[in-house]
N, C-alpha and C positions, 0 to 999 in steps of 0.2 A: 413617721415619714420624713419629718424635717431633719432628723439625724441621718437618715439614709441619703437625702438630697445633699446634705452638707459634706458627707464623705465623698460622694460622687463628684461634687464640685471641685474638690481638692486633688482628685486623682487624674489630673489632666494628661500626664505622661502615659499612664496606663490606658487611658482612652485613645490617645494618639497611636499607641502601639496596636491596639485592637482595630482601630480604623485602618491602619496601614496594612495589617494582615488580612482583614476581612472585607474592607470596603474599597480599597484602591482599585482592584480589578473591576468591580461593578461600576465604579465611577468612570473608568476608562472604557467600559463596554460599548458606548456609542461609536467608538472607532471601528468596532467589528462590523464587517460588511455582510456577514453570513447569517445573522440572527435578526428576528423582527423586533420592533419597538416593544411589543408586549413581553417578549422573552427577556429583553434588557431590563424592563421594569420588574419582572418576576425575580430576576437575579438580584437586583438591588433590594427588593422587599425582603427576600429570604435572608440575605446576608445582613441586612439592617436588623432584622429580628434576632439573628444569631449574635450580632454585636451587642444589642441591648441585653439579652439574657445573660451572656458571659460577663458583661460589665456589672450587672446587678449581683450575680452570684459571687463575683470577686470580693465584694464588701463583707462576705460572710466567712472568708478564709484569712489566715494569717499572711503577712507580707512575704514571709519566707516561702510559704506554700504557693503564693501567687507567682512569685518569680520562677519557681520550679515549673508550674503549669504553663506559664507563658513561654518558658524555654522549650518545653515539649511542643507547644503549639507552633513555635518558630521552626523547630527541627522538622516537624512533619509537613509544614506548609512551604518552606523556602524553596525546595526543588520543584514541586509542581507550580509554585508561584512564578519562579523564574522562567519555566517552560511556557506557561500560559501567557505571561506578560511579553515574553520575547516574540511569540507568534503574533500576539495582538499588535505589537509595535512595528514589526517589520513586514508582516503579511496582512495586517488589518483583519484578522479573523480570530474568533474564539474556538479553540479546539473542540470538535464534536466527538461523540463516543467512539466512532470507528477509528478516528485518528489517534485517540488516546490508546486504544488497544494496539494499533500499529506501532506505537512507541515501544511497547513491551516486547513485540515480536521482531523488531528490527535487529539485525545482527550487528555486532560491535564495529565491524569494518565499515558498514554502510553509515552508521551513526557518526563515525569519525569523519567520513567524507562530507556528510551533510553539514556538520559543524564547521569543517574547514572551508566549505563553500560560502557559508553565510557569515562566518565569524569576522568581526572587525574589532579594532581597538575600542570603539564606542560600545559594542556589545559587551566586551569584557569589563570595561569600566562600569557600565550600567549594572551588570550582575553583581559586581563587587560592592558597589554603593547600595544596591537594593538589599544585599545581605547584611552589610555593616550597620545600616541605620537602626534596625530593630534590636541588634545586639547591644548597641550603645544605649538605646532606650531602656532595655532590661537592667543594665548595669546601673543606671541613674535613677531608677524608681525608688521613691521614698516610702518609708514605713507608715502605716496607718493602723489605728485600732479597729479591729474587726467588730461587726455587729453580731448580736446573738440571733440565731434563727428563730427562737421561740417568740421574739418580739416582732417578727415580720414574716410570719408563716405563709401568709397568702401570696405575697410577692415572690418569696423564695420558691414555693411550690409551682407557681405559674411560670417562673423562669426555667425551672427544671423541666416542666412539661414542654415548653417551647424548644428547649435545647434537644431533648430526647426525640421530639417529633421531627425536627429538622434532620437529625442524624439518621433516624430509622426509616423514614418514609422516602423511598427511592426517588419518586418524581420530584420531591422537594429538595432532597440532598444533592441532586444533580446541579442545582444552582450554586452550590458552594464548591469552588474549583478543587480544593485539596481533598474534600470528602469524596467528590466524584472520582478523582484520580485514584484514590486507594480502593474505593469500592469496585471500580472498573478493574483494577489490578487483581483483587481477590476473585472477582467473577471470572476474569480471564484465566487465572491459575486453576480454578476449579473446573472450568470448561475444558482446558487443555489436558488436565489430569484424567478426566472422564474420557475424552477422545482418545488419548494414548492407550488407556486401558481397554477400551472397546475395540480399537483397531487391532491391537495385539491379540485379543481374544478371538476375533473373527477369522484370523488366519487358520484356525483349526476347525472352522465350521464349514459345512458343505455349501457351495454356491456354483451352480453349473453355468459355464460359458461355452456356447457352441461357436464353431468357426465355419463360416460358409465361404463359397467361392475359392476353395482350395484346388490346386492342381499340382503337377510334379515339380514346379519351380518354387523354391523358397522365396519369401518376400522380406524385404527390409524396409521398415517404415521409420522415418526420422521426423521428429518434431523439434524445431528450433524456436526457442522462446527468447525473444529480444527483451530489451529493457529501455523504457522511457523514449521510445521512438514514435513520433507523431508522423502521420502520413503527409502532413502539410509541408514537411521539409524533404520530401522525396520527389525527385524528378519523375519517377514512375506515376506520381499522382498530379503532375503538372507544375511542380515547383520550378522556379526560374533557373536555379543552379543545377548543373548536371551532377547530382549526387548519386545517381544510379547508372553509371555507364555500362557496367557489366550485366546487371539484371535487365536493363533495357534491351540489350541484344537478344536475351532469351525470350522477351516478350515479342520482339519483332519476328522471331522465328517460330512463334506460337508454341513455345515449350513451357512458358510460365504463365499461370493464370493469376492475375492481380485483382483481388476483390475490392470493390469501390466503396462499400457502405457497411463497414464492420466497426463495432463499438465494444470497448472493454467494460466489464461489470463493476469496476472500481478504478481508482486512480493511484492506488498504492499496491506494491508488489505482492505482499503476503495475502491480503484478501482476494486479489485476482487469482493467485496460484491455488488458493483453496477452492475457488470456483472451477478453474481449469481442470484440476485433478480429481474432482468429485462430482457427484450428482446434486449436491446441495445448491439451493438457490434462495431467492428472497422469500418465496412462499413456503419452501420446504427445507429449512436449515437442518432439520433432523436427518435428512438424507446423507449428511456427512458421515454419520455413524451407522445408518441403516443399511447402506449399500457399499459394495467394494469401490475403491478408488481406482484411478487409471492404471497404475502399475499392477495392482492386484488383479484386474481384469485380464491383462495380458499375461501375467504369470499363470493364471488359471487356464488360459487358452494355450498354454505350453509354448509361449514365446520365450526366447532369451531376451531379458530386459536390461537396459543400460541407462545410466544417468551420468552425463558429463556436465559438470557445473563449474562455471567461472564466477559463481556467487557462493558465498560461504553457506554451508549447512552442517548440521551436527548429527552424528550418529548416536549421540547421547540423549536424543529425544527431548530437546529443550522446548520444542513446540510441536503442535500437531502437524505443522508444515514440514518439519524435519522428518517426522514419522512417515508422511506420505511419500517423500522423496526417497528415503532409505529403504522403501519396500522394493525398489529395483534390485534384481539379483546381483547386478554388477554396478558398483558405484565408483566414480572418479571425481574427487574434490580437487580440481586443478586451480581453484581460487587461492590455495595456499602458496602457489608460486608467484602470485601478485604480478601477473603479466597481462598483456593485451589479449583480446579474444582469440588470436591465432593459436594460443596455447591449447585450445580444445581440439585443433585439427590433427595433431600428432596422435592423440588418444583415439580420435575418430577413425583415422587411417588404420591404426593397429586393430581395431575392432573389425573393420571391413576386410582387412587382409586375412583374417582368420576364416578360412573356408569352412562353411557349415551347410548342412542340409536343413537346419532348423530356421523357423521364422524369427526375425529379430525386430525388436522395438527399441528405438534409441531416442532419448530426450536430451537435447543439448540446451543448457541454460546459460545465456551470455550475460556479461556485464553491460554490453551494448552501448547505450548512449546516456548512461547514468551520470549525473553531475558528480564531480567537476569534469566537464566535458573534455578538457585538455589532456586528461589522463587516459582517455579511451582510445588513443590511436598513436602509432609510432610517428617519428618526425617526418618520414617521407610522405605522410598524408596531411601535412600542413600545406594545404592547397588554396583554400578560399580566403580572400581578403577583400572586404568591401571597398577599401580605399582604391583598389585596382579595378574591380568589376562593377561596383556600384549596383549590385543586384538585390541588396537588402532593402525592402520597402521602408520609406521614411515615415516616421510618426513622431508626435510630440514627446512620447515617452521612450523613444529609441535614440539615446545619445550615442556618442562615439564608443563608450564602454559597452553599451548594450549590443551594438553592432559587432564588436569584437567577440562578445560572448556567442552571438549567432554564428560568426565565422567558425568558432571552435566546435559548436554543435554540428554544423554542416560537415566539418572535417570528419567528425565521428560517424556521421551518416554515410559518408563516402567509404570509410573503412569497413563499416558494417556491410556495405554492398559487396566488398571483396570477400568477407567471411562467408556470406550466404552463397555467393557464386562458387566458392571453393567447396562447400558442402555438396552442392548440386553436381559439380564436375566430378567429385569423388564417387557419387552414386552412379553417374553415367558410365563409369568404368566397370560396373558389375553387370556384364552382359548376360550372364546366365541366371539372373534373378529378376524378380519383380521388385522395383524400388519406387519409393514415393517420399516426398518431403512436404511438410507444411511449415511455413514461417509465420509467426505472429509476434507482435510485441505485447508485453504484459499490459501496458497502458501507454499513453502518449505523454507529451510535454508541451507546456506553453512557453513560447519564446517572445516575450514582449508583444504579444498579439493584440492585447486590448488595454494593457496597463503596464506600469513599471514593475514587471514580475517575470521571472524565469523559474520554471520548476513545475511541480504538481502538488496540489493540496485539495483534499476533498471539500474543505470548507469554501473554496473559491473555484470549484470545478468549472471548466470551460470546454468547448468542443475540442481544441487541440490536445487536451489532456486525456480524452477518451476515444478519439477517432484514430484508429490504429491501422497499420498495414496488415494485410492477410494475403499470403501467396501460396499457391499450390503448384508443385511440379511432380509429374509422373513419368516414369519410363514407358517406352512403347509396350513392353511386356505387361506392365501394370494396366495400361489403358485397354489393352486387348482383353484382359481377364475381367475388367470392371467397367464394361461399356454401359452398365446400368447407372453409373454415377452421373448426376446432373451437375455440370460445371457452369453455373450461371453466376457470373461475377458481379451482377447488379443486385443480388438478393440482399435485403436488409437483415443483418445478423448481429447477434451478441455472442462473444466468446464465453458467456455464461453457459452456453449449451455445447461447449467444445467436446466434452466427453462423449456426447451422442454422435457428433460429427466424425470423430476419429474412430469410434466403434463401427459406424457405417462404412467408412473407408476401408477398415480392416476386416470387415465381415464378421464382427462379433455380435452375438445375440444372447440376451440374458434377461432375467427378471428386472423390470424397472426401465428397460430400454424403450425410448420413445422416438419412433421413426420421424415424427413430424418436427422434431427439434434438430434433425441433422441437416446441415447446409447442403449436402449432396443428394438428399432424398427426393424422390418424385412426390412424396407426401409432405414436403416441407411447408410449414405454415408460419408466415411472418407474425410477430407478436410485439407487444409493447416492450421497449428496451429500457432498462434501468441502469443507472450508474450509482451504486450504493442504493439509497432509497429515493433517488431523484430521477424523474423521467428524462430520458435523453432529449425528447422533443422539446421539453421546457427549457433545458440547458441551451439547446440550439436557438430557440426563439429569443432567449434573453440576450445572447451575444451576437448572433448572425442576423441582425435585422437589416 
C-alpha cells in the first residue's frame, strides 16, 4: 500500500489532468439553476469515484499506455465538455436529456445561426484555452514505474468494479457528462433507425381513414407553423407595440379567431414537431410508431398533400423528423434559397393556382422569428426603435443592447404579421372552395423577461417560451359546412393534441382518434398541460407571481 501511495503522490500532473476532465464540471455545477442540490452532489460523488478509480488503475499501466489512454479520454470528452461548460457559463444550466438529443437533431444551418448569435471572442478564447490545457498536460507527463497487479489485487479489482458500474448503470452514468452525451447519441441513433424502418414499413399496411362532412366543393386546409414566436410580443395579445396591424384588422371584422391560452409541448423545434405531426405524447411515446402521422392520415384520406418549408429538411432520412415531413406527396424545400419567409408565398400561389377538384392539405413551415432576429425580415421592416417610442419595459437586466435586441425581435413579429395575412388573402381568393387556415408557433421565446437572457432553453423554461399564438381563419363556405365546430378562443389547450384538432377540423375519423382532445369538439376536455416533463402550471407559478 505504501508503494501505491508513493506513486500516486508523484503523479500530480496526471491527477490534475483527470481532475480537469472529470471534476471541473461537477465543481462548477452549483452555477446551474436547473438542477437540485442533491443532483449536484450526486454528480460530484459519481465523478469523484470515477476520478479515484481511474487514478488507481493508472498506476498498473505503463507510462506510454497511460498517455494513450488519456489522449483517448481527452478526445472523447473535449467536445461534450466544451458544449456543457459553454451552456453552464453563459446560460447557467446543465444540459438535460431532451436538449442533448436536440443537439443531434438540429440541422447544420440552425446550428450555425445559434453559434453566430451567442459567439463572442471570449467564448472562442475560452474554448481554445479549455482544449489547450489538457493537451499540454499530456505532453509534460513524466514516466513512472508501474505496479504489478498481483501485489494489489483487491484495490485493482475494486477500481475495475467501480469503473464498470459507473459506465454500465444508466442512472449513474448520466452524472458523467461525456458518458451521458455518447450514450444519448447511441440511444438516439437506435431510436431513429427503428422509427424510420417502422414508418417506411407501415406505408404498405392497411389503415382506414374516413372523411366526413364532404360536399361538392373541394377544400383546401393550410397549416402555417411559425418559429420562436411568443404571444407576449404580439399586439393581438395586448403587447404595447403594434406588431400585428394587418391581422388586427381581421380580428376586428370577426374573420380571425385568436386563441388566448395555448401552450407548446416543448421549447425546441424538433420535439415540438414530433408532437404536432404524430399521436405520441408524454404518456404514450410508442404512438409515434403505432399510428400514422399527419401527412399519412391525409394521404390515406385521398388529399393532395404539400409541404413548403423555409427550414431545412432532408429527404435522405437523417432523422425521424425528416421522414415525417417527406411523407407529403409534394415537397418544396425553399430554405435552400436562404431568403426571408416571403419565399414560401410564390410556391403557395402556384399550388393554389392549380385548379383541382381534389381536397388539398398544405403545411407551411416558416423560419419565423428564429434568432438571430435581424436576419428574419427585409430592411423595409426595420420599424421599431425604443430610443424613439420608449415602449420596451424597463428592467435592471434590460440594458441598451437588450432593448435593441427586442427592437429586432419585434420587427420580425411585424414581418410575420405580413406573411400570415398574405396566406389568408390568398385563400380568400378561392371563391369556389372551402378554405381554412390555422397558424401556430412551434414554441415561444423569452426576451429579457425575467433575467439577462434571450432565447429558449428547456433547462430554464419560462412562460414566454411556451405560451404561443394560435389563430384560426375559415372561409364562409367552410363555416357553412362545419357549423358543428366549436370556436371557443378561451379554451386551455396544448398543441400536443394538434393532430386530433386538425383531424376534427378536416372531418377525418380513424382508429386512435380521440374527440375529447380536439380543440373544436363539443366533447373537448381540458387536461393538465406539460412542457416536456414539467407542468405548465408549475412553470407559470414560478415566474408569474
